[in-house]
C-alpha positions in Angstrom: -26.1 16.4 -26.6 -25.6 14.8 -23.2 -26.5 11.1 -23.2 -27.0 8.9 -20.2 -27.4 5.2 -20.8 -28.5 3.0 -17.9 -28.1 -0.7 -18.1 -29.4 -2.8 -15.2 -30.4 -6.3 -14.3 -33.0 -4.9 -11.9 -36.6 -5.5 -13.2 -38.8 -2.4 -13.1 -42.4 -1.6 -14.0 -43.4 1.1 -16.4 -44.0 3.6 -13.6 -40.5 3.1 -12.1 -39.0 3.4 -15.6 -40.8 6.7 -16.2 -39.8 8.1 -12.9 -36.2 7.1 -13.3 -35.9 8.4 -16.8 -37.5 11.7 -15.9 -35.4 12.3 -12.8 -32.3 11.2 -14.6 -32.9 13.7 -17.5 -33.4 16.6 -15.0 -30.3 15.5 -13.1 -28.1 15.4 -16.2 -29.3 18.8 -17.3 -28.6 20.3 -13.9 -25.2 18.6 -13.4 -23.9 19.7 -16.8 -25.7 23.1 -17.0 -27.3 22.1 -20.3 -30.9 22.6 -21.5 -32.9 19.5 -20.8 -34.2 19.7 -24.4 -30.8 18.3 -25.5 -30.5 15.6 -22.9 -31.2 11.9 -23.9 -31.6 9.1 -21.4 -32.1 5.5 -22.2 -32.8 2.5 -19.9 -31.9 -1.0 -20.9 -32.9 -4.0 -18.9 -30.3 -6.8 -19.2 -30.9 -9.7 -16.9 -27.7 -11.4 -17.9 -25.3 -9.1 -15.9 -22.8 -10.1 -13.4 -20.6 -7.9 -11.1 -18.1 -9.2 -8.7 -19.2 -12.8 -9.4 -22.8 -11.9 -8.3 -26.0 -11.3 -10.2 -27.4 -9.3 -7.3 -29.0 -6.0 -8.6 -26.5 -3.8 -10.3 -26.1 -1.1 -13.0 -23.7 0.2 -15.5 -24.1 3.8 -16.7 -22.5 5.8 -19.4 -22.6 9.6 -19.3 -21.3 11.2 -22.5 -21.4 14.9 -23.3 -19.5 17.6 -25.2 -17.4 19.5 -22.7 -18.0 17.0 -19.8 -15.6 18.4 -17.1 -13.3 15.8 -15.5 -13.3 17.9 -12.4 -17.1 17.2 -11.9 -17.1 13.4 -12.3 -16.8 12.7 -8.5 -20.0 14.8 -7.9 -21.7 13.4 -10.9 -21.0 9.9 -9.7 -22.5 10.7 -6.3 -25.6 12.2 -7.8 -26.3 9.3 -10.2 -25.6 6.7 -7.5 -28.0 8.4 -5.2 -30.6 8.6 -7.9 -30.3 4.8 -8.6 -30.5 4.0 -5.0 -33.7 6.1 -4.5 -35.3 4.7 -7.6 -34.1 1.1 -7.8 -32.7 0.4 -4.3 -29.2 -0.2 -5.8 -26.2 0.3 -3.4 -23.5 2.6 -4.8 -20.9 -0.3 -4.7 -23.0 -2.2 -7.3 -22.8 0.6 -9.9 -20.1 1.4 -12.4 -20.2 4.7 -14.3 -18.2 5.6 -17.4 -17.8 9.3 -18.2 -16.8 10.5 -21.7 -16.1 13.9 -23.1 -17.2 13.8 -26.8 -15.4 16.1 -29.3 -17.9 18.3 -31.1 -17.0 17.0 -34.5 -17.8 13.4 -33.3 -21.3 14.2 -32.1 -24.0 14.4 -34.7 -27.4 16.1 -34.5 -30.0 17.6 -36.8 -28.2 16.4 -39.9 -24.8 17.9 -38.8 -22.4 18.0 -35.9 -21.9 20.4 -33.1 
């Protein structure tokens, strides 16, 4: 049920994508205390991104989950920013992250909802 979407203008080869998506999936499962088998991660490369008037490397992330605790978002932000720095060389001040707690009835899976 957790979903992490990563949009970046930073080009990356297949090896970097695989490493980032694998590490991100483990990080989300760990941060939220959810089984990794429910975690979905997507990476989108969008070269037409601008932040602060600059097209220097940047990223926008969305982390959505049922029961996402507001009290944890500061730590989640640090974890994800560190991950993107290690994998893509992005500085934390070039990353925006949107957190969303999804109501169970608004999250579908396996032909039903949670």
